MIBA-868384 format. One record per residue: z, x, y of N, C-alpha, C, O in turn; residue in one letter; residue number from 0. Coordinates in nm, 4 decimals. Layout:
// residues N
((Z; X; Y); (Z; X; Y); (Z; X; Y); (Z; X; Y); "a"; NUM)
...
END
This chain:
// residues 134
((-2.5871; 4.6500; -0.8352); (-2.6311; 4.5571; -0.7908); (-2.7126; 4.6481; -0.6420); (-2.6961; 4.7698; -0.6340); "m"; 0)
((-2.7530; 4.6123; -0.5902); (-2.8481; 4.6235; -0.3966); (-2.8168; 4.4742; -0.2677); (-2.7764; 4.3585; -0.2801); "v"; 1)
((-2.8259; 4.4915; -0.2441); (-2.8167; 4.4532; -0.0823); (-2.9193; 4.4112; 0.0251); (-3.0300; 4.4024; -0.0281); "d"; 2)
((-2.9242; 4.3757; 0.1845); (-3.0642; 4.4090; 0.2056); (-3.0252; 4.5348; 0.2746); (-3.1155; 4.5591; 0.3547); "a"; 3)
((-2.9114; 4.6474; 0.2826); (-2.9070; 4.7316; 0.4043); (-3.0027; 4.8310; 0.2846); (-3.0886; 4.9178; 0.3003); "d"; 4)
((-2.9343; 4.7642; 0.1526); (-3.0719; 4.8490; 0.0753); (-3.1867; 4.8671; 0.1365); (-3.2364; 4.9670; 0.1887); "d"; 5)
((-3.2320; 4.7324; 0.1211); (-3.3789; 4.7393; 0.1067); (-3.4011; 4.8071; 0.2539); (-3.4761; 4.9041; 0.2652); "v"; 6)
((-3.3393; 4.7572; 0.3548); (-3.3124; 4.8134; 0.4609); (-3.4130; 4.9520; 0.4889); (-3.5175; 4.9822; 0.5464); "r"; 7)
((-3.2701; 5.0317; 0.3799); (-3.3110; 5.1737; 0.4186); (-3.4543; 5.2185; 0.3538); (-3.5452; 5.2669; 0.4213); "r"; 8)
((-3.4624; 5.1911; 0.1876); (-3.5778; 5.1901; 0.1928); (-3.7302; 5.1339; 0.2389); (-3.8220; 5.2037; 0.1960); "m"; 9)
((-3.7512; 5.0723; 0.2820); (-3.8673; 5.0353; 0.3619); (-3.8219; 5.1219; 0.5151); (-3.8916; 5.1331; 0.6159); "a"; 10)
((-3.7335; 5.1561; 0.4999); (-3.7743; 5.2319; 0.6703); (-3.7864; 5.3573; 0.6135); (-3.8532; 5.4241; 0.6924); "l"; 11)
((-3.7541; 5.4284; 0.5104); (-3.7561; 5.4972; 0.4978); (-3.9509; 5.5986; 0.4367); (-3.9617; 5.7160; 0.4011); "a"; 12)
((-4.0796; 5.4791; 0.4500); (-4.1867; 5.4992; 0.3988); (-4.2160; 5.5385; 0.5291); (-4.1246; 5.5502; 0.6107); "l"; 13)
((-4.3571; 5.5649; 0.5653); (-4.3553; 5.5730; 0.6496); (-4.5146; 5.4686; 0.7586); (-4.6091; 5.4063; 0.7102); "p"; 14)
((-4.4861; 5.4877; 0.8800); (-4.5189; 5.3645; 0.9173); (-4.4508; 5.2674; 0.9130); (-4.4505; 5.2158; 1.0247); "h"; 15)
((-4.3896; 5.2110; 0.8413); (-4.3405; 5.1240; 0.8798); (-4.2009; 5.1327; 0.9674); (-4.1171; 5.2205; 0.9881); "v"; 16)
((-4.2311; 4.9142; 1.0322); (-4.1745; 4.9269; 1.1323); (-4.1049; 4.7310; 1.1058); (-4.1709; 4.6357; 1.0644); "v"; 17)
((-3.9100; 4.7330; 1.1619); (-3.8852; 4.6394; 1.1016); (-3.9509; 4.4538; 1.1559); (-3.9218; 4.4106; 1.0443); "e"; 18)
((-3.9763; 4.3979; 1.1879); (-4.0108; 4.2848; 1.2623); (-3.8226; 4.1914; 1.2417); (-3.7560; 4.1535; 1.1453); "n"; 19)
((-3.8038; 4.1909; 1.4008); (-3.7376; 4.1202; 1.4451); (-3.6808; 3.9952; 1.3696); (-3.7624; 3.9034; 1.3782); "p"; 20)
((-3.5763; 3.9622; 1.3031); (-3.5710; 3.7789; 1.1866); (-3.4347; 3.7996; 1.2423); (-3.3980; 3.8596; 1.3432); "s"; 21)
((-3.3592; 3.7249; 1.1372); (-3.2259; 3.7203; 1.0897); (-3.2055; 3.7757; 0.9490); (-3.1254; 3.7529; 0.8584); "d"; 22)
((-3.3198; 3.8656; 0.9683); (-3.2921; 3.8324; 0.7736); (-3.3367; 4.0554; 0.8332); (-3.3026; 4.1407; 0.9152); "g"; 23)
((-3.4416; 4.0313; 0.6998); (-3.5086; 4.1876; 0.6862); (-3.6587; 4.1587; 0.7186); (-3.6957; 4.0423; 0.7340); "f"; 24)
((-3.7303; 4.2454; 0.7272); (-3.9130; 4.1899; 0.7239); (-3.9299; 4.2942; 0.7500); (-3.8611; 4.3372; 0.8426); "d"; 25)
((-4.0626; 4.4216; 0.6608); (-4.0609; 4.5002; 0.7365); (-4.2720; 4.4958; 0.6959); (-4.3618; 4.4543; 0.6227); "f"; 26)
((-4.2345; 4.5759; 0.8148); (-4.4161; 4.5346; 0.7728); (-4.5169; 4.6765; 0.7570); (-4.4437; 4.7746; 0.7701); "r"; 27)
((-4.6521; 4.7154; 0.7346); (-4.6815; 4.9092; 0.7763); (-4.8514; 4.8342; 0.7665); (-4.9096; 4.7918; 0.6666); "v"; 28)
((-4.8882; 4.8381; 0.8802); (-5.0620; 4.8647; 0.9241); (-4.9827; 4.7432; 0.9670); (-4.9629; 4.7102; 0.8501); "a"; 29)
((-4.9255; 4.6563; 1.0300); (-4.9097; 4.5039; 1.0543); (-4.9826; 4.4073; 0.9676); (-5.0557; 4.3170; 1.0083); "d"; 30)
((-4.9296; 4.4622; 0.7301); (-4.9259; 4.3530; 0.6720); (-4.8208; 4.3738; 0.6000); (-4.7939; 4.4693; 0.5272); "k"; 31)
((-4.7295; 4.2265; 0.6371); (-4.5859; 4.1336; 0.5296); (-4.6164; 4.2505; 0.3529); (-4.7006; 4.2466; 0.2631); "g"; 32)
((-4.4445; 4.3752; 0.3942); (-4.4650; 4.4081; 0.2438); (-4.3017; 4.3490; 0.1712); (-4.2478; 4.3022; 0.0709); "f"; 33)
((-4.2926; 4.3696; 0.2340); (-4.0951; 4.2921; 0.1859); (-4.0035; 4.2312; 0.3257); (-3.9799; 4.2838; 0.4345); "v"; 34)
((-3.9640; 4.0922; 0.2659); (-3.9069; 4.0915; 0.3791); (-3.7569; 4.0145; 0.3075); (-3.7177; 4.0457; 0.1950); "w"; 35)
((-3.7024; 3.9355; 0.3744); (-3.5834; 3.8335; 0.2925); (-3.7095; 3.6862; 0.2574); (-3.8283; 3.6664; 0.2828); "s"; 36)
((-3.5710; 3.5910; 0.1694); (-3.6284; 3.5137; 0.1618); (-3.6300; 3.3874; 0.2243); (-3.5119; 3.3531; 0.2203); "y"; 37)
((-3.7138; 3.2709; 0.2965); (-3.6738; 3.1887; 0.3677); (-3.7510; 3.0864; 0.3133); (-3.8657; 3.0477; 0.2908); "p"; 38)
((-3.5180; 3.0373; 0.2934); (-3.5493; 2.9468; 0.1412); (-3.5960; 2.7297; 0.2538); (-3.5837; 2.6845; 0.3677); "e"; 39)
((-3.6233; 2.7027; 0.1795); (-3.6613; 2.5688; 0.2361); (-3.6385; 2.4381; 0.2221); (-3.7518; 2.4094; 0.2608); "r"; 40)
((-3.5948; 2.3423; 0.2023); (-3.5326; 2.2658; 0.1257); (-3.5165; 2.1890; 0.2218); (-3.4558; 2.2004; 0.3283); "v"; 41)
((-3.6207; 2.0486; 0.1414); (-3.6169; 1.9450; 0.2053); (-3.5081; 1.8214; 0.2613); (-3.4118; 1.7691; 0.2052); "p"; 42)
((-3.5657; 1.8008; 0.3906); (-3.4344; 1.7385; 0.4397); (-3.3164; 1.8352; 0.5381); (-3.2145; 1.7870; 0.5874); "g"; 43)
((-3.3495; 1.9455; 0.5478); (-3.2111; 2.0954; 0.5376); (-3.2322; 2.2008; 0.6616); (-3.2185; 2.3205; 0.6360); "k"; 44)
((-3.2446; 2.1855; 0.7119); (-3.2925; 2.3723; 0.8081); (-3.3295; 2.4411; 0.7388); (-3.2754; 2.4313; 0.6287); "p"; 45)
((-3.4370; 2.5494; 0.7513); (-3.4957; 2.6673; 0.7015); (-3.3128; 2.7965; 0.6792); (-3.2276; 2.8124; 0.7666); "r"; 46)
((-3.3129; 2.8485; 0.5641); (-3.1588; 2.9958; 0.5547); (-3.2466; 3.1260; 0.5115); (-3.3188; 3.1645; 0.4195); "v"; 47)
((-3.2028; 3.1621; 0.6161); (-3.2884; 3.2746; 0.5823); (-3.1757; 3.3486; 0.4447); (-3.0604; 3.3055; 0.4453); "i"; 48)
((-3.2097; 3.4478; 0.3420); (-3.1803; 3.4640; 0.2029); (-3.1046; 3.6086; 0.2132); (-3.2114; 3.6474; 0.1657); "r"; 49)
((-3.0453; 3.6965; 0.2247); (-3.0146; 3.7984; 0.2653); (-2.9833; 3.8393; 0.1333); (-2.9833; 3.9595; 0.1070); "l"; 50)
((-2.9507; 3.7363; 0.0284); (-2.9412; 3.8508; -0.1484); (-3.1417; 3.8235; -0.2295); (-3.1823; 3.8687; -0.3365); "d"; 51)
((-3.2081; 3.7513; -0.1436); (-3.3427; 3.7511; -0.2561); (-3.4013; 3.7825; -0.1804); (-3.3856; 3.7511; -0.0624); "i"; 52)
((-3.5168; 3.8790; -0.2399); (-3.6019; 3.9377; -0.0935); (-3.7233; 3.8463; -0.1255); (-3.7054; 3.7305; -0.1633); "a"; 53)
((-3.8495; 3.9009; -0.1096); (-4.0246; 3.9034; -0.0812); (-4.0481; 3.9749; -0.1488); (-3.9475; 4.0106; -0.2101); "v"; 54)
((-4.1533; 4.0347; -0.1841); (-4.2090; 4.1702; -0.2172); (-4.3758; 4.0932; -0.2374); (-4.4096; 3.9996; -0.3099); "l"; 55)
((-4.4492; 4.1697; -0.1496); (-4.5872; 4.1365; -0.1772); (-4.6668; 4.2069; -0.3145); (-4.6206; 4.3183; -0.3389); "f"; 56)
((-4.7910; 4.1584; -0.4205); (-4.7809; 4.2618; -0.5576); (-4.9021; 4.2302; -0.5892); (-4.9393; 4.1969; -0.7017); "v"; 57)
((-4.9800; 4.2406; -0.4756); (-5.1378; 4.2485; -0.4609); (-5.1646; 4.1641; -0.5578); (-5.1743; 4.2534; -0.6419); "g"; 58)
((-5.1926; 4.0328; -0.6413); (-5.2774; 4.0162; -0.7708); (-5.1106; 3.8832; -0.8698); (-4.9890; 3.8964; -0.8838); "d"; 59)
((-5.2566; 3.7309; -0.9251); (-5.2269; 3.7189; -0.9654); (-5.1276; 3.7035; -1.0983); (-5.0378; 3.6298; -1.1389); "e"; 60)
((-5.2144; 3.8399; -1.1457); (-5.2459; 3.8830; -1.2963); (-5.0342; 3.9888; -1.2999); (-4.9470; 3.9712; -1.3850); "a"; 61)
((-5.0276; 4.0840; -1.1743); (-4.9278; 4.0989; -1.1925); (-4.8049; 4.0617; -1.0842); (-4.7453; 4.1460; -1.0171); "e"; 62)
((-4.7847; 3.9435; -1.0824); (-4.7268; 3.8735; -1.0085); (-4.7168; 3.8107; -1.1814); (-4.6199; 3.8345; -1.2535); "k"; 63)
((-4.8175; 3.7419; -1.2179); (-4.7462; 3.6480; -1.4044); (-4.6947; 3.7259; -1.4605); (-4.6065; 3.6744; -1.5292); "q"; 64)
((-4.7023; 3.8874; -1.4781); (-4.6332; 3.9808; -1.5459); (-4.4840; 4.0336; -1.5023); (-4.4111; 4.0699; -1.5947); "a"; 65)
((-4.4273; 4.0414; -1.3521); (-4.2967; 4.0501; -1.3355); (-4.2308; 3.9021; -1.3554); (-4.1136; 3.8760; -1.3827); "l"; 66)
((-4.3116; 3.8362; -1.3392); (-4.2196; 3.6380; -1.3785); (-4.1724; 3.6455; -1.5145); (-4.0546; 3.6520; -1.5497); "l"; 67)
((-4.3090; 3.6435; -1.6123); (-4.2381; 3.6646; -1.7711); (-4.1716; 3.8076; -1.7996); (-4.0560; 3.8003; -1.8414); "l"; 68)
((-4.2091; 3.8986; -1.7888); (-4.1078; 4.0214; -1.8090); (-4.0143; 4.0612; -1.7821); (-3.9544; 4.1429; -1.8521); "g"; 69)
((-3.9605; 4.0039; -1.6424); (-3.8655; 4.0132; -1.5573); (-3.7795; 3.9044; -1.5350); (-3.7222; 3.8977; -1.4262); "e"; 70)
((-3.7561; 3.7930; -1.6453); (-3.7060; 3.6811; -1.5433); (-3.5350; 3.6758; -1.4663); (-3.5075; 3.5906; -1.3819); "p"; 71)
((-3.4614; 3.7527; -1.5006); (-3.3766; 3.7931; -1.5112); (-3.3785; 3.8506; -1.3681); (-3.2620; 3.8435; -1.3290); "d"; 72)
((-3.4766; 3.9185; -1.2454); (-3.4960; 4.0019; -1.1958); (-3.6299; 3.8834; -1.0582); (-3.6420; 3.9044; -0.9375); "l"; 73)
((-3.6910; 3.7902; -1.1281); (-3.7517; 3.7828; -1.0050); (-3.8513; 3.6063; -1.0262); (-3.8632; 3.4950; -1.0772); "f"; 74)
((-3.8719; 3.6547; -0.9849); (-3.9342; 3.4354; -0.9928); (-4.0189; 3.3481; -0.8545); (-4.0580; 3.3941; -0.7473); "f"; 75)
((-4.0242; 3.2494; -0.8928); (-4.1520; 3.2118; -0.7108); (-4.0667; 3.0502; -0.7332); (-3.9670; 3.0092; -0.7927); "t"; 76)
((-4.1728; 2.9953; -0.6476); (-4.1557; 2.9347; -0.5426); (-4.2589; 2.7983; -0.5717); (-4.3457; 2.8412; -0.6477); "t"; 77)
((-4.2880; 2.6394; -0.5406); (-4.3628; 2.6183; -0.5461); (-4.4491; 2.6394; -0.4218); (-4.5654; 2.6089; -0.3952); "p"; 78)
((-4.3085; 2.7305; -0.3247); (-4.4679; 2.7763; -0.1661); (-4.5078; 2.8219; -0.1762); (-4.6207; 2.8099; -0.1287); "g"; 79)
((-4.4704; 2.9502; -0.2592); (-4.5126; 3.0810; -0.2443); (-4.6467; 3.0947; -0.4836); (-4.6651; 3.1987; -0.5469); "y"; 80)
((-4.6975; 2.9428; -0.5272); (-4.7842; 2.9511; -0.6137); (-4.9054; 3.0151; -0.5389); (-4.9429; 2.9758; -0.4285); "h"; 81)
((-4.9776; 3.1423; -0.6258); (-5.0837; 3.1338; -0.5991); (-5.0903; 3.1917; -0.4714); (-5.1899; 3.1961; -0.3992); "g"; 82)
((-4.9637; 3.2414; -0.4448); (-4.9585; 3.3532; -0.3097); (-4.9437; 3.4931; -0.4225); (-4.8947; 3.4782; -0.5344); "l"; 83)
((-4.9952; 3.6301; -0.3707); (-4.9490; 3.7349; -0.4884); (-4.7926; 3.7561; -0.4370); (-4.8066; 3.8784; -0.4336); "p"; 84)
((-4.6996; 3.7439; -0.4080); (-4.5344; 3.7193; -0.3883); (-4.4866; 3.7229; -0.5458); (-4.5498; 3.6956; -0.6479); "l"; 85)
((-4.3606; 3.7641; -0.5281); (-4.2538; 3.7362; -0.6019); (-4.0869; 3.7176; -0.5573); (-4.0101; 3.8092; -0.5868); "v"; 86)
((-4.0580; 3.6504; -0.5176); (-3.8758; 3.6919; -0.5317); (-3.7994; 3.7059; -0.6236); (-3.7608; 3.6495; -0.7260); "l"; 87)
((-3.7732; 3.8708; -0.5142); (-3.6658; 3.8819; -0.6186); (-3.4465; 3.9151; -0.5856); (-3.3889; 3.9565; -0.4851); "l"; 88)
((-3.4039; 3.8820; -0.6904); (-3.2842; 3.8217; -0.6635); (-3.1759; 3.9585; -0.6557); (-3.1146; 4.0061; -0.7513); "r"; 89)
((-3.1724; 4.0028; -0.5209); (-3.0676; 4.1790; -0.5114); (-2.9963; 4.1635; -0.6052); (-3.0284; 4.2446; -0.6922); "l"; 90)
((-2.8696; 4.0673; -0.6525); (-2.7765; 4.0950; -0.7031); (-2.7773; 4.1838; -0.8373); (-2.6860; 4.2492; -0.8877); "a"; 91)
((-2.9462; 4.1594; -0.8899); (-2.9272; 4.1737; -0.9781); (-3.0495; 4.3288; -1.0549); (-3.1087; 4.3529; -1.1601); "v"; 92)
((-3.0323; 4.3826; -0.9426); (-3.1683; 4.5455; -0.9820); (-3.1211; 4.5965; -0.9027); (-3.0515; 4.5436; -0.8160); "v"; 93)
((-3.1534; 4.7394; -0.9154); (-3.0963; 4.8399; -0.9903); (-3.1717; 4.8743; -0.8621); (-3.2561; 4.8082; -0.8018); "d"; 94)
((-3.0888; 5.0667; -0.8199); (-3.1239; 5.0733; -0.6811); (-3.3313; 5.1611; -0.6283); (-3.4072; 5.1747; -0.5323); "l"; 95)
((-3.3138; 5.2078; -0.8555); (-3.4355; 5.2564; -0.9383); (-3.5298; 5.1366; -0.8462); (-3.6120; 5.1482; -0.7553); "e"; 96)
((-3.4803; 5.0357; -0.9095); (-3.6027; 4.9513; -0.9197); (-3.6865; 4.9193; -0.8635); (-3.8085; 4.9205; -0.8798); "r"; 97)
((-3.5376; 4.8476; -0.6984); (-3.5928; 4.7974; -0.5969); (-3.6263; 4.9857; -0.4892); (-3.6044; 4.9748; -0.3686); "l"; 98)
((-3.6617; 5.0959; -0.5262); (-3.6640; 5.1866; -0.4963); (-3.8421; 5.1666; -0.4866); (-3.9124; 5.1645; -0.3856); "r"; 99)
((-3.8935; 5.1496; -0.6757); (-4.0568; 5.1171; -0.7455); (-4.0510; 5.0110; -0.7264); (-4.1625; 4.9739; -0.7630); "e"; 100)
((-3.9951; 4.9183; -0.6903); (-4.0897; 4.7637; -0.6737); (-4.1378; 4.7808; -0.4950); (-4.2341; 4.7265; -0.4408); "l"; 101)
((-4.0469; 4.8636; -0.4385); (-4.0175; 4.8571; -0.2153); (-4.2045; 4.9201; -0.2166); (-4.3072; 4.8714; -0.1691); "v"; 102)
((-4.1760; 5.0503; -0.2972); (-4.2695; 5.1735; -0.2558); (-4.3447; 5.1128; -0.3046); (-4.4232; 5.0827; -0.2146); "t"; 103)
((-4.3822; 5.0639; -0.4082); (-4.5329; 4.9980; -0.5214); (-4.6049; 4.9099; -0.3769); (-4.7176; 4.9462; -0.3435); "d"; 104)
((-4.5307; 4.7860; -0.2884); (-4.5234; 4.6851; -0.2425); (-4.6124; 4.7813; -0.1411); (-4.7295; 4.8087; -0.1672); "a"; 105)
((-4.5533; 4.8232; -0.0383); (-4.5517; 4.9260; 0.0429); (-4.7890; 4.9878; -0.0224); (-4.9045; 4.9492; -0.0043); "w"; 106)
((-4.7322; 5.0666; -0.0748); (-4.8249; 5.1238; -0.1637); (-5.0191; 4.9338; -0.0675); (-5.1303; 4.9257; -0.0152); "r"; 107)
((-4.9430; 4.8803; -0.1015); (-5.0278; 4.7549; -0.1879); (-5.0660; 4.7483; -0.0737); (-5.1827; 4.7100; -0.0825); "m"; 108)
((-5.0385; 4.7629; 0.0396); (-5.0511; 4.7122; 0.2066); (-5.0893; 4.8182; 0.2607); (-5.1909; 4.7964; 0.3267); "r"; 109)
((-5.0467; 4.9551; 0.2657); (-5.0830; 5.0513; 0.3989); (-5.2281; 5.1091; 0.3065); (-5.2643; 5.1284; 0.1904); "a"; 110)
((-5.2839; 5.1212; 0.4646); (-5.4144; 5.1453; 0.4783); (-5.4509; 5.2906; 0.3854); (-5.3642; 5.3762; 0.4031); "p"; 111)
((-5.5426; 5.3261; 0.3075); (-5.5564; 5.4363; 0.2257); (-5.5490; 5.6531; 0.2793); (-5.5674; 5.7712; 0.2500); "e"; 112)
((-5.5058; 5.5473; 0.3755); (-5.4957; 5.6930; 0.5053); (-5.3760; 5.7593; 0.5153); (-5.3524; 5.8787; 0.5338); "a"; 113)
((-5.2638; 5.6120; 0.4921); (-5.1080; 5.6462; 0.5028); (-5.0715; 5.6896; 0.3050); (-4.9638; 5.7335; 0.2645); "l"; 114)
((-5.2233; 5.6534; 0.1960); (-5.1286; 5.6944; 0.0359); (-5.0149; 5.8248; 0.0399); (-4.9013; 5.8383; -0.0056); "l"; 115)
((-5.0962; 5.9020; 0.1093); (-5.1207; 6.0632; 0.0446); (-5.0389; 6.0764; 0.1102); (-5.0788; 6.1787; 0.1659); "g"; 116)
((-4.8730; 6.0385; 0.1910); (-4.7713; 6.0583; 0.2417); (-4.6780; 6.0733; 0.1672); (-4.5776; 6.1429; 0.1517); "d"; 117)
((-4.7805; 5.9218; 0.0854); (-4.5892; 5.8461; -0.0601); (-4.5928; 5.9886; -0.1585); (-4.5051; 6.0490; -0.2202); "v"; 118)
((-4.7473; 6.0104; -0.1392); (-4.8224; 6.0744; -0.2909); (-4.8199; 6.1956; -0.3065); (-4.8265; 6.2562; -0.4134); "d"; 119)
((-4.8088; 6.2445; -0.1849); (-4.6730; 6.3959; -0.1858); (-4.5860; 6.4631; -0.1138); (-4.5883; 6.5570; -0.0342); "d"; 120)
((-4.4731; 6.3598; -0.1826); (-4.3402; 6.3430; -0.1664); (-4.3030; 6.3084; -0.0464); (-4.1814; 6.3224; -0.0329); "g"; 121)
((-4.3600; 6.2662; 0.0534); (-4.2967; 6.1771; 0.1847); (-4.2354; 6.0434; 0.1390); (-4.2410; 5.9559; 0.2254); "v"; 122)
((-4.1642; 5.9996; -0.0058); (-4.1112; 5.8507; -0.1017); (-3.9940; 5.8684; -0.0731); (-3.9602; 5.9859; -0.0591); "s"; 123)
((-3.8670; 5.7383; -0.0496); (-3.7654; 5.6846; -0.1104); (-3.7460; 5.7875; -0.2633); (-3.8042; 5.7973; -0.3713); "v"; 124)
((-3.6024; 5.8659; -0.1795); (-3.5560; 5.8768; -0.2664); (-3.4329; 5.8039; -0.3258); (-3.3742; 5.7903; -0.2184); "d"; 125)
((-3.3363; 5.7376; -0.4303); (-3.2247; 5.7415; -0.4140); (-3.0862; 5.7183; -0.3859); (-3.0065; 5.6245; -0.3821); "a"; 126)
((-3.0909; 5.8658; -0.3642); (-2.9642; 5.9409; -0.2389); (-3.0284; 5.8803; -0.1675); (-2.9665; 5.7784; -0.1372); "t"; 127)
((-3.1742; 5.8876; -0.0948); (-3.1749; 5.8847; 0.0834); (-3.1116; 5.7400; 0.1304); (-3.0554; 5.7069; 0.2348); "e"; 128)
((-3.1508; 5.6522; -0.0157); (-3.1199; 5.4726; 0.0219); (-3.0128; 5.4635; -0.0127); (-3.0125; 5.3412; -0.0271); "a"; 129)
((-2.8674; 5.5084; -0.0529); (-2.7615; 5.5043; -0.0337); (-2.7790; 5.5118; -0.1626); (-2.8769; 5.5674; -0.2125); "g"; 130)
((-2.6401; 5.4294; -0.2624); (-2.5970; 5.4125; -0.3055); (-2.5987; 5.2462; -0.4062); (-2.6050; 5.2221; -0.5268); "t"; 131)
((-2.5919; 5.1833; -0.3158); (-2.5865; 5.0406; -0.3278); (-2.4612; 4.9539; -0.2712); (-2.4022; 4.9899; -0.1694); "g"; 132)
((-2.4328; 4.8638; -0.3271); (-2.3037; 4.7542; -0.4210); (-2.2805; 4.7513; -0.5065); (-2.1943; 4.6721; -0.5444); "s"; 133)
END
């Protein structure tokens, strides 16, 4: 099980990442979001920032559907995310290694090509650097 602090450590270990000020977490590379806390919206109620759910950029609808169908215990979506290349990740059921992979992949899809070598050449997130999780 991981938490928002694990997401934060993994995201900030990647090159050129900026954390936008928010009530949760919100990480960007080259001004493009790649992982952030889920802003849950329930009709008739104020928006609630969920620190136990991460929104991940996944690139395209095919990848989104593959994740949703292949790992429904980890991933889900809501009507507000239909048609968008984003999935919702339950942090309580993902392990550190899988989280590292997902955050790094999301970063790679949003980072400019010139930055990709920084991670491919070994400046990637190591699970030991990111902590042990909860």
